[in-house]
Structures are given as structure tokens and as C-alpha cells.
C-alpha positions in Angstrom: -9.6 16.2 33.3 -7.6 18.3 30.7 -4.3 19.9 31.6 -4.4 23.6 32.5 -2.4 25.9 30.1 0.4 26.6 32.7 0.8 22.8 33.2 0.9 22.1 29.4 3.7 24.7 29.0 5.8 23.1 31.7 5.2 19.6 30.3 6.4 20.7 26.9 9.5 22.1 28.6 10.5 18.8 30.3 9.6 16.9 27.2 11.4 18.9 24.6 14.1 20.8 26.5 14.9 18.6 29.5 14.2 15.5 27.5 12.8 13.5 30.4 11.7 9.9 29.8 8.1 9.0 28.9 7.5 7.4 32.3 8.8 10.5 34.1 6.7 12.9 32.0 3.6 10.7 32.6 4.3 10.8 36.4 4.8 14.6 36.4 1.7 15.1 34.4 -0.4 12.9 36.8 1.0 14.7 39.9 0.3 18.2 38.5 -3.2 17.1 37.5 -3.8 15.9 41.0 -2.7 19.2 42.6 -4.7 21.1 40.0 -7.8 19.1 41.0 -7.2 19.7 44.7 -6.6 23.4 44.1 -9.5 23.9 41.7 -7.8 26.8 40.1 -4.6 28.2 38.5 -1.5 26.6 39.9 0.3 29.9 39.7 -2.0 31.4 42.3 -1.3 28.7 44.9 0.1 29.6 48.3 2.4 27.8 50.7 -0.7 26.9 52.7 -2.2 25.3 49.7 0.8 23.1 49.2 0.9 22.1 52.8 -2.8 21.2 52.8 -2.3 19.2 49.7 0.4 17.1 51.4 -1.8 16.7 54.5 -4.6 15.5 52.2 -2.2 12.9 50.6 -1.3 11.6 54.0 -4.9 11.3 55.0 -5.5 9.3 51.9 -2.7 6.8 52.9 -0.1 7.8 50.3 3.4 6.6 51.1 5.9 9.1 52.3 8.0 8.3 49.2 5.1 9.2 46.9 4.3 12.4 48.8 7.9 13.5 48.6 8.0 12.8 44.9 4.9 14.9 44.4 6.4 17.7 46.4 9.5 17.6 44.2 7.4 17.8 41.1 5.7 21.0 42.5 9.2 22.4 43.3 10.3 21.7 39.7 7.2 23.3 38.3 7.5 26.5 40.3 11.3 26.7 39.7 10.6 26.6 36.0 8.1 29.6 36.2 10.5 31.6 38.4 13.3 31.1 36.0 11.7 31.6 32.6 8.8 34.0 33.4 8.0 37.0 35.5 6.4 34.7 38.1 8.0 35.4 41.5 5.9 33.4 44.0 7.4 30.2 45.3 4.8 28.4 47.4 7.1 25.4 48.2 9.5 27.5 50.3 10.0 26.2 53.8 8.0 23.1 52.9 10.2 20.2 53.9 10.2 16.6 52.8 8.7 14.0 55.0 11.5 12.1 56.8 11.5 8.3 56.6 14.0 5.5 56.2 14.2 4.6 52.6 14.0 0.8 52.0 16.7 -0.6 49.7 15.7 -2.7 46.7 16.1 -6.4 46.9 18.9 -8.3 45.2 19.8 -11.9 44.5 22.9 -13.7 45.5 25.5 -14.7 42.8 24.5 -18.4 43.4 20.8 -17.8 42.7 21.6 -15.8 39.5 23.9 -18.4 38.2 21.6 -21.2 39.1 18.9 -19.7 36.9 21.0 -18.6 34.0 23.1 -21.8 33.8 20.0 -23.9 33.8 18.8 -22.4 30.5 19.8 -24.8 27.7 18.2 -23.4 24.5 19.7 -25.8 22.0 18.3 -24.6 18.7 15.1 -23.1 20.0 15.2 -19.4 19.0 12.6 -18.4 21.6 14.7 -19.7 24.4 17.8 -18.2 22.9 16.0 -14.8 23.0 15.0 -15.4 26.6 18.5 -16.3 27.5 19.9 -13.2 25.8 17.4 -10.9 27.6 18.4 -12.2 31.0 22.1 -12.2 30.3 22.0 -8.6 29.1 20.0 -7.5 32.1 22.4 -9.1 34.5 25.7 -8.4 32.8 25.0 -4.8 31.8 22.8 -3.7 34.7 20.6 -1.9 32.2 17.0 -0.8 32.8 14.2 -2.7 31.2 13.5 0.2 28.8 17.1 0.4 27.8 17.1 -3.3 26.9 13.8 -3.1 25.0 15.0 -0.1 22.9 18.4 -1.6 22.1 18.9 -1.5 18.3 20.9 -3.7 16.1 23.2 -0.9 15.1 23.9 -0.2 18.8 25.9 -3.4 19.1 29.7 -3.1 18.3 30.9 -6.7 17.8 34.6 -5.7 17.2 34.8 -3.6 20.4 32.4 -5.9 22.3 30.2 -3.1 23.6 26.7 -1.7 23.2 25.5 1.9 23.1 22.6 2.5 25.4 20.3 5.5 25.5 19.3 6.1 29.2 17.4 8.8 31.1 17.5 12.2 29.6 18.5 10.7 26.3 22.0 10.4 27.6 24.1 7.8 25.7 26.6 5.5 27.4 28.8 2.6 26.3 28.7 -0.7 28.1 31.2 -3.6 27.6 30.0 -7.1 26.8 31.5 -10.5 27.6 32.5 -12.8 24.9 29.6 -15.1 26.0 27.0 -12.4 25.4 28.5 -11.3 22.0 28.3 -14.9 20.8 24.8 -15.2 22.1 23.8 -12.0 20.2 25.2 -13.5 17.0 23.3 -16.7 17.5 20.1 -14.8 18.2 20.4 -12.7 15.1 21.0 -15.7 12.9 18.0 -17.6 14.3 15.6 -14.6 14.1 16.7 -13.2 10.8 13.5 -14.2 9.1 11.2 -12.7 11.8 13.3 -9.8 13.1 13.7 -7.5 10.0 13.3 -4.2 11.9 15.7 -1.9 13.8 15.4 -3.4 17.2 17.7 -6.2 18.5 14.9 -8.0 20.5 11.4 -8.7 19.2 8.4 -10.8 20.1 7.2 -13.8 18.0 5.5 -11.4 15.6 8.6 -9.4 14.9 7.5 -6.4 17.0 9.6 -4.7 19.7 9.2 -6.1 23.2 7.2 -4.2 25.8 7.6 -3.9 29.6 4.9 -6.4 30.6 6.4 -8.9 28.2 9.8 -8.5 29.9 8.2 -8.8 33.3 6.5 -12.1 32.4 9.7 -13.5 30.9 11.6 -12.7 34.1 9.0 -14.3 36.3 9.0 -17.4 34.1 12.6 -18.2 34.9 12.9 -16.6 38.4 9.9 -18.3 39.9 8.7 -16.8 43.2 8.2 -20.2 44.8 11.9 -21.1 44.0 13.7 -17.8 44.6 11.5 -16.7 47.5 10.9 -13.1 46.3 9.3 -11.5 43.3 12.0 -10.7 40.8 11.9 -7.8 38.3 14.3 -6.2 35.9 15.1 -3.7 38.7 16.0 -6.6 41.0 18.5 -7.9 38.5 19.9 -4.4 38.1 20.4 -4.2 41.9 22.1 -7.6 41.8 24.5 -6.5 39.1 25.5 -3.4 41.0 25.9 -5.2 44.3 27.9 -8.1 42.9 30.3 -5.6 41.1 30.8 -3.8 44.4 31.4 -7.0 46.3 34.1 -7.7 43.8 35.8 -4.4 44.4 34.6 -2.4 41.5 35.0 1.3 42.2 31.6 3.0 43.0 32.2 5.7 40.3 32.6 2.9 37.7 29.4 1.3 38.8 27.7 4.8 38.6 28.8 5.2 35.0 27.7 1.6 34.1 24.2 2.2 35.6 23.9 5.6 34.0 23.3 7.5 37.3 23.9 11.2 37.6 25.0 11.1 41.2 26.8 8.7 43.5 23.9 9.0 45.9 21.7 7.2 43.4 24.3 4.5 43.0 24.7 4.0 46.7 21.1 3.1 47.1 21.7 0.1 44.8 24.6 -1.4 46.8 24.0 -4.0 49.5 27.0 -4.6 51.7 27.0 -8.0 53.4 29.1 -8.9 56.5 31.7 -10.8 54.4 32.3 -7.8 52.2 32.4 -5.5 55.2 35.1 -7.6 56.8 37.1 -7.6 53.6 36.9 -3.8 53.2 37.9 -3.3 56.9 40.9 -5.6 56.4 42.0 -3.9 53.3 41.5 -0.3 54.5 42.0 0.0 58.2 45.6 0.9 59.1 45.5 -1.3 62.2 44.0 -4.3 60.5 47.3 -6.0 59.7 46.9 -8.7 62.3 43.5 -9.5 61.1 44.9 -9.9 57.5 47.5 -12.4 58.8 44.9 -14.5 60.6 42.7 -14.6 57.5 45.6 -15.5 55.2 45.9 -12.0 53.8 48.3 -10.5 51.3 51.9 -11.9 51.0 53.4 -8.5 51.8 51.4 -8.4 55.1 52.8 -11.9 56.1 56.3 -10.9 55.3 55.9 -7.7 57.3 54.6 -9.7 60.3 57.6 -12.1 60.1 60.0 -9.1 60.0 58.5 -7.7 63.1 58.9 -11.0 64.9 62.6 -11.2 64.0 63.3 -7.7 65.3 61.6 -8.7 68.6 63.8 -11.7 69.0 
């Protein structure tokens, strides 16, 4: 089914002006096609009743609440565009609310499981294993998305400053620091692959062509085996793990947001998994009446001195 003219105009806008990612544009195009097929007519003639009936139809066809809400947000964006840039005044999404549900958090791995896998990789002089190791180290140490790692170019690596330049969603660039270990690994990788990798990209397959998402997925499943780890691991799982481990080690949430390339703290919050140990630590460090708890758990030196001073005054 071909796109209707009004949809094509909007797609060009989000592609050229808003500069959405390819995956986002594909998703928006698919959702608008689906609504157009349901409506069997011009989307600009749709009413609020049409939108609601479309959502009901999606529920009847067993779409998840998350998917339905996403499609509704696409319709809102579509009609906001026409209200802003044309004489179109109708807004059929008014008073149509999102479906309420508890959003499941993504899975993450413990520090021990991540280390167990990464430390077990001993490439020696095997360049394929060196590349595999570099991909996994970059994913975990930078928290980058799969596409960001795939599209990383050689010129994006600054060896002197030990950082990489990443192009994220909306073509927004950000700088991410690297550890000495990863910088050294990049140098080894480039040396071993110099005869095959003659292009712009840092990471390539055995034929010298850029990696692709399915290749990355297979690579991750090769090392993070489901029967060993207990869950299916993806690049997004490693990204969740990176954010969660930073938070458990007291990294400010705003710094984690900047590292991950999120626009809002709400997006970052969904990545953080607070375990009981971390919750106790935050309570002990933050609550004004938690001084005795700090003392019992061998807290800060200043807390112990303060406690001793209080006992002397009592005597």
C-alpha cells in the first residue's frame, strides 16, 4: 500500500527537519499506513471517533498497551504538524488518553556476570576475537546503542583525549570517555585489521563491510549464552547494565542521562534498577536521622567521631 500524499509530506518533515532515526521513521510510516488502511480515506478527514475506534480495533487484535500508546503518539505528532504548518485546524486526538499500564523495566546483568563474560575472552593474536572483545567492551563501558557502535567511524576516536564522538538519535552528537583498556584495545584492533578494514568505519565484518544489527545480536548471544546467563541478552540489556552499575556506584543521574544521550531524566530513570543494597546505602547517606545506622554499618569517620562526642557529653 502506497503512502497517501499527506503522510508523505509528514514523513519528509520528520526525516529532513526533525532528523529522526531510520528506525523511528520506519515505525512512524508503518503506523500511519495502518491507520490509513483502517480509515480508508484521507487522514485529515478523521474524527475523534475514528481515532478511538482505531484504538479499540488494535486492542481487539491483541496489540500490547505499549504498542497502542505508541501508535496514538504517532497520530498526535502527525496532526500537531498539520495544525502548526498548515491551515488544518481539526485535532481528532483531543481528549483521547493513553492506556494506563505498568511499564516493565528492561533487564540488566550483575557486575559479576558482565565481568565473568568479558574477562573470559582471551583473543591472543586472533583478530576476530579482538574485534568481538572490542564490541562488547564498547557496549558496556560506553552504554551506547547498537546503531551508535555500528556507525562509529575511525575519525570519531580521539586517542589523546581518550574519548569517542557518537551520533545519537536526532543526529545529536555527544562525547563519551574511554578507559585506557579500551583505547589500547582499539589500537590493537586497528593494527590487526588494517589490511581488511580500509574504509571509514571502526568495526567491520570479515569482508571489510560495516557491521549490521543482526550481526551484533549474534555476536552478543555467542558470548552471553542464554543457558549460562539465564536470560536473553541484547545490546539494550548491556546498555541497561551500564546505566544501572553507574547509578549503584553513585554516578549522578544527570551525568548518566548525558552519557546515554537521553533528552529527559524520565527516559534515564527507566534504565535504572535499584537493588536493596543500593537503597540502604542511599538511605544511610541521605536521611538526616540515619546516623546510628551509619555507625552500625561502619559508616563515615565523621559520623563515628560525632557519635563518640555525643557519648562524652552524656557522661
